[in-house]
C-alpha positions in Angstrom: 0.0 0.0 0.0 1.4 3.4 -1.0 0.5 6.8 0.2 -1.1 9.2 -2.3 1.1 11.9 -3.6 -0.1 15.2 -2.1 -1.4 18.0 -4.4 1.4 20.5 -5.1 0.5 24.2 -4.6 2.5 27.2 -5.5 1.3 30.2 -3.4 2.3 33.5 -4.8 1.7 36.6 -2.7 4.0 39.4 -1.7 2.2 39.9 1.6 4.2 37.8 4.1 1.7 38.1 6.9 -0.9 36.5 4.7 1.3 34.1 2.7 3.0 32.3 5.6 0.0 31.5 7.8 -2.0 30.4 4.7 0.8 28.1 3.6 0.9 26.6 7.1 -2.9 26.0 7.0 -2.7 24.4 3.6 0.1 22.1 4.7 -2.1 21.0 7.7 -4.8 20.2 5.1 -2.5 17.7 3.4 -1.1 19.9 0.6 2.5 20.2 -0.5 3.0 24.0 -0.5 5.8 26.2 -1.9 5.8 30.0 -1.5 6.9 32.8 -3.8 6.8 36.5 -3.0 6.8 37.8 -6.6 6.0 36.8 -10.1 9.8 36.5 -10.8 10.2 34.1 -7.8 7.1 32.1 -9.0 8.6 31.7 -12.5 11.9 30.5 -11.0 10.1 28.1 -8.7 8.2 26.5 -11.6 11.4 26.0 -13.5 12.7 23.9 -10.7 9.5 22.0 -10.0 6.0 22.1 -11.5 2.8 22.6 -9.5 -0.6 21.1 -9.7 -2.3 24.5 -9.0 -1.2 28.1 -8.4 -2.8 30.5 -5.9 -1.9 33.9 -7.3 -2.2 37.4 -5.7 -3.3 40.0 -8.3 -1.7 43.1 -6.8 2.1 42.6 -6.6 5.0 44.9 -7.2 6.8 44.4 -10.5 5.0 42.0 -12.7 1.4 41.8 -11.5 -0.7 38.6 -11.0 -2.7 39.1 -14.2 0.4 39.1 -16.4 1.7 36.0 -14.6 -1.7 34.3 -14.9 -1.7 34.8 -18.6 1.7 33.1 -18.8 0.7 30.2 -16.6 -2.5 29.5 -18.6 -1.1 29.9 -22.1 2.5 28.5 -21.6 2.1 26.0 -18.8 -1.5 25.0 -18.9 -1.7 25.3 -15.1 -4.9 25.8 -13.1 -4.9 29.2 -11.4 -7.0 30.7 -8.5 -6.7 34.4 -8.2 -6.5 36.1 -4.8 -7.7 39.7 -5.0 -8.3 42.4 -2.4 -10.1 44.7 -4.7 -13.8 45.4 -4.1 -14.6 46.1 -7.7 -15.0 43.3 -10.2 -12.5 44.5 -12.9 -9.6 42.3 -12.0 -11.8 39.3 -11.4 -13.4 39.8 -14.9 -10.1 40.2 -16.6 -8.7 37.2 -14.7 -11.5 34.9 -15.8 -11.2 36.3 -19.4 -7.6 35.3 -19.7 -8.2 31.8 -18.3 -8.1 31.8 -14.5 -10.1 29.0 -13.1 -11.6 30.8 -10.1 -11.0 33.7 -7.7 -11.4 34.5 -4.0 -11.6 38.0 -2.5 -9.5 38.9 0.5 -10.2 38.5 3.3 -11.4 35.0 2.8 -12.2 31.9 4.9 -9.3 29.4 4.5 -11.8 26.5 4.4 -13.6 28.1 1.5 -10.3 28.4 -0.4 -9.6 24.7 0.2 -13.0 23.9 -1.2 -12.3 26.1 -4.3 -8.9 24.3 -4.8 -10.5 20.9 -4.7 -13.3 22.0 -7.1 -10.8 23.5 -9.6 -8.6 20.4 -9.5 -11.7 18.2 -10.1 -12.6 20.3 -13.1 -9.0 20.3 -14.4 -8.6 16.6 -14.1 -8.3 14.7 -17.3 -10.8 12.2 -16.1 -10.5 8.5 -15.1 -8.4 6.1 -17.0 -10.0 4.9 -20.2 -10.0 1.5 -21.9 -9.1 0.9 -25.6 -12.8 0.9 -26.4 -13.6 4.3 -24.9 -13.7 7.5 -26.8 -10.4 9.5 -26.6 -11.0 12.4 -29.0 -13.1 14.2 -31.5 -12.9 15.0 -35.3 -14.6 17.9 -37.0 -14.0 19.5 -40.4 -10.5 18.0 -40.6 -9.6 19.0 -37.0 -8.8 16.6 -34.3 -8.9 17.1 -30.5 -7.1 14.4 -28.5 -8.7 14.6 -25.0 -6.1 12.4 -23.4 -3.2 14.6 -24.4 -5.2 17.8 -24.7 -3.8 18.2 -28.1 -5.6 20.1 -30.9 -4.5 19.4 -34.5 -5.6 21.4 -37.5 -6.5 19.9 -40.9 -2.9 20.2 -42.1 -1.6 18.3 -39.1 -0.2 21.2 -37.2 -0.6 21.3 -33.4 -2.5 24.4 -32.2 -1.7 25.7 -28.7 -4.8 25.7 -26.5 -5.3 26.8 -22.9 -7.2 24.8 -20.2 -10.2 27.1 -20.5 -10.2 26.9 -24.3 -9.9 23.1 -24.1 -12.9 22.9 -21.8 -14.9 25.3 -23.9 -14.2 23.4 -27.2 -15.0 20.1 -25.5 -18.3 21.5 -24.3 -19.2 22.4 -27.9 -18.0 19.1 -29.3 -20.1 17.2 -26.7 -23.2 19.1 -27.9 -22.9 19.7 -31.6 -25.6 21.7 -33.3 -27.2 22.5 -30.0 -27.8 26.0 -28.8 -25.9 26.6 -25.5 -26.5 29.7 -23.4 -23.8 31.6 -21.6 -24.7 30.3 -18.2 -24.4 26.7 -19.3 -21.0 27.4 -21.0 -19.7 29.3 -18.0 -20.6 26.5 -15.6 -18.8 24.0 -17.8 -15.7 26.2 -18.4 -15.2 28.1 -15.1 -17.5 26.6 -12.5 -19.0 28.4 -9.5 -19.5 32.2 -9.4 -18.2 32.7 -13.0 -21.8 33.1 -14.1 -21.6 36.7 -12.8 -19.6 37.7 -15.9 -21.2 37.0 -19.2 -18.3 38.8 -20.9 -15.9 36.1 -19.8 -17.5 33.4 -22.0 -17.8 35.9 -25.0 -14.0 36.6 -24.8 -13.2 32.9 -24.5 -15.4 32.2 -27.6 -13.6 35.0 -29.4 -10.2 33.5 -28.6 -11.2 30.0 -29.6 -12.7 31.3 -32.9 -9.3 32.9 -33.8 -7.8 29.5 -33.5 -10.3 27.3 -35.3 -12.2 29.5 -37.7 -10.9 30.4 -41.2 -12.2 33.9 -40.6 -13.0 34.7 -37.0 -15.0 37.7 -38.2 -17.3 35.4 -40.1 -17.4 32.3 -38.0 -18.8 29.1 -39.5 -18.1 26.6 -36.7 -19.0 28.5 -33.5 -22.1 30.5 -34.5 -23.8 33.2 -32.4 -27.5 32.6 -31.7 -29.1 36.0 -31.1 -30.7 35.9 -27.6 -29.7 32.3 -27.1 -25.9 31.9 -26.8 -23.8 29.9 -29.2 -24.0 26.8 -31.4 -21.3 24.5 -32.8 -22.6 24.2 -36.3 -21.0 21.1 -37.8 -21.0 17.4 -37.3 -18.6 15.9 -34.8 -17.2 12.3 -34.8 -15.8 10.6 -31.7 -12.5 8.8 -32.1 -11.3 5.8 -30.1 -8.1 5.5 -28.2 -5.3 4.1 -30.4 -3.6 0.8 -29.6 
């Protein structure tokens, strides 16, 4: 019998009086926690060792949390929960738009943060092991999405970079081809709890995804806007089986 490997958390916050007690609390909850007091320190820490999830303060001197969040989502495909002290929604909206998985507003209850961490990790999980007979991907209009590797390939065979949020959004469309899906439904699938507050978040994610898979993102043929209804993936989709 072997012990489960603890979830690895990188906690990035320049405020030592918050960071250190929070790190101690998370360790007591069974997490493996490393600390960074700046975006630069976080980048260095991730070069030495990856993390399962990043807790990221928005307001930091030097490179701010939103800039680092964009890098983590696009380059490293890491789940991110933003920590923000601002009362207004601007930073939270921007964070969700660039791919953050969730946010908590300071001051927060540590138990709630732990619940958010576990929720985000469940959503980011690639799912249970599959057998050779189970579906492992999708094909549409010459494109292929490998759900096991999270790899998107265009009709010419080139790999297209795709963030975690874009992967979940595309998969939501591929699971429901030709169906109208409203923004609340898509936000629940892509971001989870509380993201429904920001309709703009899903619109921006759709716009980014269109730029990657449409021939002309200004005249989308695959992801169509349904006035008053949301969006529809307007082509046929075929499931592909796991190779081997």
